[in-house]
C-alpha positions in Angstrom: 59.9 117.3 -218.5 60.3 121.1 -218.7 62.3 122.6 -221.5 63.5 126.1 -221.6 63.3 128.2 -224.8 66.5 129.5 -226.3 67.1 133.2 -226.1 65.3 135.1 -228.9 67.7 137.9 -229.4 71.2 136.3 -229.6 73.7 137.7 -232.1 77.2 136.7 -232.8 79.8 139.4 -233.4 81.0 139.8 -236.1 78.4 138.3 -238.4 80.1 135.3 -240.1 78.9 134.5 -243.6 77.8 130.9 -244.1 76.3 129.0 -247.1 73.7 126.2 -246.9 73.3 123.9 -250.0 69.7 122.9 -250.2 66.4 124.8 -249.4 64.5 121.7 -248.1 63.5 120.9 -244.6 67.0 120.5 -243.1 68.4 123.5 -245.0 65.6 125.9 -244.2 65.5 124.9 -240.5 69.3 125.3 -240.3 69.0 128.7 -241.9 66.4 129.8 -239.3 68.6 128.8 -236.3 71.9 130.1 -237.7 70.2 133.4 -238.4 68.9 133.3 -234.8 72.5 133.0 -233.6 73.7 135.9 -235.7 75.1 134.4 -238.8 74.6 136.0 -242.2 73.0 133.1 -244.1 72.8 132.3 -247.8 70.9 129.3 -249.1 71.6 128.0 -252.6 69.0 125.7 -254.2 69.2 124.0 -257.6 65.4 124.1 -258.1 63.9 127.2 -259.5 61.5 127.6 -256.5 60.5 125.9 -253.3 59.2 122.4 -254.0 55.6 122.2 -253.1 53.4 119.2 -252.7 55.1 115.9 -251.9 54.0 112.9 -249.8 52.8 113.7 -246.3 55.6 113.5 -243.7 55.7 113.0 -239.9 56.9 115.4 -237.2 57.2 113.5 -233.9 58.8 113.5 -230.5 61.8 115.8 -230.1 61.1 117.4 -233.4 57.8 118.8 -232.1 59.8 120.8 -229.6 62.0 122.2 -232.4 59.1 123.5 -234.4 57.5 124.9 -231.2 60.6 126.9 -230.5 60.6 128.1 -234.1 57.0 129.4 -233.5 55.5 127.4 -236.4 53.8 124.7 -234.3 50.3 126.3 -234.5 50.6 126.6 -238.3 51.5 122.9 -238.5 48.6 122.0 -236.3 46.3 123.7 -238.7 47.9 121.8 -241.6 47.7 118.4 -239.8 46.5 115.5 -241.8 44.0 113.6 -239.8 44.6 110.0 -241.1 41.9 107.9 -239.5 42.3 104.5 -241.0 44.9 102.2 -242.5 43.5 99.2 -244.3 45.7 96.3 -245.5 44.6 94.1 -248.4 45.7 90.7 -249.6 46.8 89.9 -253.1 43.2 89.3 -254.2 42.1 92.6 -252.8 40.4 91.1 -249.8 40.7 92.9 -246.4 43.3 91.7 -244.0 42.8 94.3 -241.2 41.9 98.0 -240.6 44.0 99.6 -238.0 44.6 102.9 -236.3 47.5 104.4 -238.2 49.2 105.5 -234.9 49.4 101.9 -233.8 51.4 101.0 -236.9 53.8 103.9 -237.1 54.3 104.3 -233.4 53.1 107.9 -233.2 50.8 109.4 -230.5 47.3 110.6 -231.4 46.7 114.2 -230.5 50.4 115.0 -230.2 52.5 113.9 -233.2 51.8 115.6 -236.5 51.5 114.5 -240.1 51.6 117.3 -242.7 52.0 117.7 -246.4 55.7 118.2 -247.1 54.9 121.4 -248.9 53.1 122.8 -245.9 56.2 122.3 -243.8 58.6 123.7 -246.3 56.3 126.7 -246.8 56.2 127.4 -243.1 60.0 127.1 -242.7 60.6 129.4 -245.7 58.1 132.0 -244.5 59.9 132.1 -241.1 63.3 132.9 -242.7 62.8 134.5 -246.1 63.1 138.1 -244.8 66.4 137.5 -243.0 68.1 135.0 -245.2 69.4 135.2 -248.8 68.0 132.5 -251.1 69.7 131.7 -254.5 67.3 129.6 -256.5 68.1 127.9 -259.8 71.8 127.6 -258.8 74.1 125.1 -257.0 77.7 124.6 -255.9 80.2 123.8 -258.7 83.4 123.7 -256.6 84.5 123.9 -253.0 88.0 124.8 -251.9 88.9 125.2 -248.2 91.7 127.4 -247.0 92.8 129.0 -243.8 90.5 132.0 -244.3 87.3 130.2 -245.3 85.6 128.2 -248.0 85.9 129.4 -251.6 82.8 128.5 -253.6 82.2 128.6 -257.3 78.5 128.5 -258.3 77.2 126.8 -261.5 75.6 130.1 -262.3 79.1 131.7 -262.5 79.4 133.5 -259.2 82.3 133.1 -256.8 82.2 133.9 -253.1 84.0 133.0 -249.9 82.2 131.8 -246.7 83.3 131.1 -243.2 81.4 127.8 -243.2 79.4 125.7 -245.7 76.7 123.2 -244.8 75.4 120.3 -247.0 71.7 120.0 -246.6 71.2 118.7 -250.2 69.6 115.3 -249.5 70.3 111.6 -249.9 72.3 112.1 -253.1 74.3 115.1 -251.7 76.8 116.7 -254.1 78.3 118.6 -251.1 79.0 115.3 -249.4 80.6 114.0 -252.6 82.9 117.0 -252.9 84.2 116.6 -249.3 84.0 112.9 -248.5 83.9 111.1 -251.9 81.4 108.9 -253.7 78.0 108.1 -252.2 78.7 104.3 -252.3 80.9 104.6 -249.3 78.0 105.8 -247.1 75.0 104.3 -248.9 73.3 101.4 -247.2 70.7 99.9 -249.6 67.8 98.4 -247.7 66.6 96.1 -250.5 63.6 98.1 -251.9 62.7 100.7 -254.5 59.7 102.9 -254.5 57.7 105.2 -256.7 55.3 108.0 -255.6 53.0 110.2 -257.6 49.5 111.7 -257.5 46.5 110.5 -259.4 42.7 111.2 -259.4 40.7 110.0 -256.4 38.1 107.9 -258.1 38.0 105.5 -255.2 35.9 107.4 -252.7 38.8 107.5 -250.2 38.9 110.1 -247.5 41.4 110.5 -244.6 42.7 107.0 -245.1 45.2 104.7 -246.7 44.7 101.4 -248.4 47.7 99.1 -248.9 47.8 96.0 -251.1 50.6 93.5 -250.6 52.0 90.4 -252.2 55.5 89.1 -251.3 58.0 91.7 -252.3 55.5 94.2 -253.6 53.2 96.8 -252.1 50.8 99.4 -253.6 49.1 102.1 -251.6 46.5 104.8 -252.1 46.7 107.6 -249.6 43.9 110.2 -249.3 45.0 113.0 -247.0 41.5 114.5 -247.0 38.5 114.8 -249.3 40.6 116.0 -252.2 40.2 115.1 -255.8 43.7 113.5 -255.8 45.3 110.7 -253.9 49.0 109.9 -253.3 49.9 106.7 -255.0 52.8 104.6 -253.7 54.4 101.5 -255.3 57.2 99.6 -253.4 59.1 96.6 -254.5 61.9 94.4 -253.3 65.0 94.3 -255.6 68.2 92.4 -254.7 70.5 95.2 -256.0 69.8 98.9 -256.6 68.7 99.2 -260.3 71.0 102.2 -260.8 71.0 102.0 -264.6 67.2 102.2 -264.8 67.0 104.9 -262.2 69.0 107.3 -264.4 66.4 107.2 -267.2 62.8 108.4 -266.6 61.3 106.1 -269.2 63.4 103.1 -267.9 62.1 103.9 -264.4 58.5 103.7 -265.6 59.2 100.5 -267.5 60.9 98.8 -264.6 57.9 99.5 -262.2 55.4 98.5 -264.8 57.1 95.2 -265.5 57.4 94.3 -261.9 53.7 95.0 -261.3 52.5 93.6 -264.6 50.4 90.8 -263.1 49.2 92.7 -260.0 45.5 92.9 -259.1 43.4 95.3 -257.1 43.7 98.9 -258.4 47.3 98.4 -259.4 46.7 98.4 -263.2 45.1 101.8 -263.0 47.9 103.0 -260.8 50.5 101.9 -263.4 48.5 103.7 -266.1 48.4 106.9 -264.0 52.1 106.6 -263.3 52.9 106.6 -267.0 51.2 110.0 -267.3 52.2 111.5 -263.9 54.2 114.8 -264.0 55.3 114.5 -260.4 56.6 110.9 -260.4 59.5 110.3 -258.1 61.4 107.0 -258.1 64.3 106.1 -255.9 65.9 103.4 -253.8 65.1 102.8 -250.1 68.3 103.4 -248.3 70.2 105.0 -245.5 73.3 107.2 -245.3 75.7 106.3 -242.6 78.8 108.4 -242.2 81.6 107.9 -239.7 81.9 111.7 -239.4 79.6 114.6 -240.4 82.1 117.3 -241.0 85.5 118.1 -242.6 87.2 121.4 -241.9 84.7 124.2 -242.3 82.0 122.1 -243.9 79.4 120.0 -242.1 76.5 117.8 -243.3 72.9 117.8 -241.9 69.7 115.9 -242.5 69.5 113.2 -245.2 72.8 114.3 -246.6 74.5 113.1 -243.3 72.1 110.5 -241.9 69.1 109.7 -244.1 67.2 107.0 -242.1 64.8 106.0 -245.0 61.0 106.3 -245.1 60.8 102.9 -243.4 61.6 104.7 -240.1 59.2 107.6 -240.5 61.9 109.8 -239.0 63.6 111.5 -241.9 61.8 114.9 -241.3 62.2 114.7 -237.6 66.0 113.9 -237.8 66.4 116.9 -240.2 64.7 119.3 -237.8 66.5 118.1 -234.7 69.8 117.9 -236.5 69.5 121.5 -237.8 68.7 122.7 -234.3 71.6 120.9 -232.7 74.1 122.0 -235.4 73.2 125.6 -235.3 73.1 125.7 -231.5 76.5 123.9 -231.2 77.9 126.9 -233.2 76.2 129.6 -231.1 79.3 130.2 -229.0 82.0 128.0 -230.6 84.2 128.0 -233.7 83.7 125.5 -236.5 86.0 122.9 -235.1 84.5 122.8 -231.6 81.0 123.4 -232.8 81.0 120.5 -235.3 82.5 118.2 -232.7 79.8 119.1 -230.2 77.1 118.7 -232.8 78.2 115.2 -233.6 78.8 114.2 -230.0 75.4 115.3 -228.8 73.4 114.2 -231.8 74.8 110.9 -233.0 73.2 108.6 -230.5 69.8 110.0 -231.3 70.5 109.5 -235.0 71.7 105.9 -234.5 68.6 105.0 -232.5 66.2 106.3 -235.1 68.1 104.8 -238.1 67.6 101.4 -236.3 63.8 101.8 -236.1 62.9 99.9 -239.3 59.8 97.7 -239.6 56.8 97.1 -237.4 57.6 95.0 -234.4 59.6 92.0 -235.5 58.0 91.9 -239.0 58.7 94.3 -241.9 55.9 96.4 -243.3 56.8 95.1 -246.8 57.4 91.3 -246.4 59.4 89.7 -249.2 58.2 86.1 -248.6 54.8 84.4 -248.2 55.7 83.3 -244.7 56.8 86.7 -243.6 53.6 88.2 -245.2 51.5 85.8 -243.2 53.3 86.7 -240.0 52.8 90.4 -240.7 49.1 89.9 -241.4 48.7 88.0 -238.1 50.3 90.9 -236.3 48.1 93.4 -238.0 45.0 91.5 -237.0 46.2 91.7 -233.4 46.9 95.4 -233.8 43.4 96.1 -235.0 42.1 95.6 -231.5 44.5 98.2 -230.1 43.2 101.8 -229.8 46.4 103.8 -230.5 50.2 103.8 -230.5 52.1 104.7 -227.4 55.0 106.3 -229.2 58.5 104.8 -229.6 61.2 106.0 -227.3 63.6 106.7 -230.2 61.3 109.5 -231.3 61.9 111.4 -228.1 65.3 110.1 -227.0 67.0 113.5 -227.1 66.1 116.3 -224.8 66.8 119.6 -226.5 69.3 121.9 -224.8 68.6 125.6 -224.7 71.7 127.0 -226.4 73.1 130.3 -225.3 75.7 132.4 -227.2 78.6 133.5 -225.1 80.2 135.9 -227.5 
């Protein structure tokens, strides 16, 4: 299929002022495209600086065309993590199967990308920092819509009025809460919690992942290269989201340690490292499903609107594609028409990708002994396959080339 690049010198007149809450992947990508279409863009971010590091993330299918049109694809190719092997272990640490990672996740070798999250956010920020205003260490305190715009009060004390506001502030979006109400209305808990952090690579791992499983529990060590550190990952089934524990950092650590107390393999050392980690992140595995993504002059994008969960491997790609579609839908339309077009043209793609959970008919994280046995049998079959062929959902949307008519 041949795709046409959007025009590179489009400007709306006059320059409307817009605010994006969140300087992550969705927010920075949206800032890039809104600036391209002539908007005066401000991004507010509660963190004091860009968040570096982070677990490696995937850029696949339609999202690859987005980053190509942004001009950052060569940079991401240079940052590509060449994961060569994914080894699954049983509860006693014995090997179940070693497989090509592309076979498991449905990506295509030589085309789809995996990069450190910080490498992608750095590339996005570098592409927009000279043209976009960034307000770090601040956030939205209040939003009030009126006929003339959106009046915003910032926690840092400032007050400004914008033509439109965009919530790109993640799974637990405050912007969404301001406009649509409590998260519980839209939160679909998928039955798992996870913890990620980095620890010393004392295992001799290189360009590979090792994953240990027992029913309802998983532990993985992910070496993105020959570094001295590995990414550690702990995942566990939990019937209800343990919200009380998640509000307290020490309670988080205690919960994970308790649930893995009798685990074998390298898990005891992982728990000890987790206790000391300064980059520990613990959360629930969940999706956000909203009946509509906008209200008045405010729209949501990325995880704030349609988080798919890491089980799909499509969170980053949805954020990139959603940002492109949202900005382009506003290139020659007002907020009402633009937001309607954004949702009409993007929702099917989102729905398809939110539904891609698990590997085949078996989950990657089985909760029963029988399900674990079935998954292991499937993995042994996969070990004879050379590569994944890609999943249609990753590429289900053909990007339009938006043009500004005004």
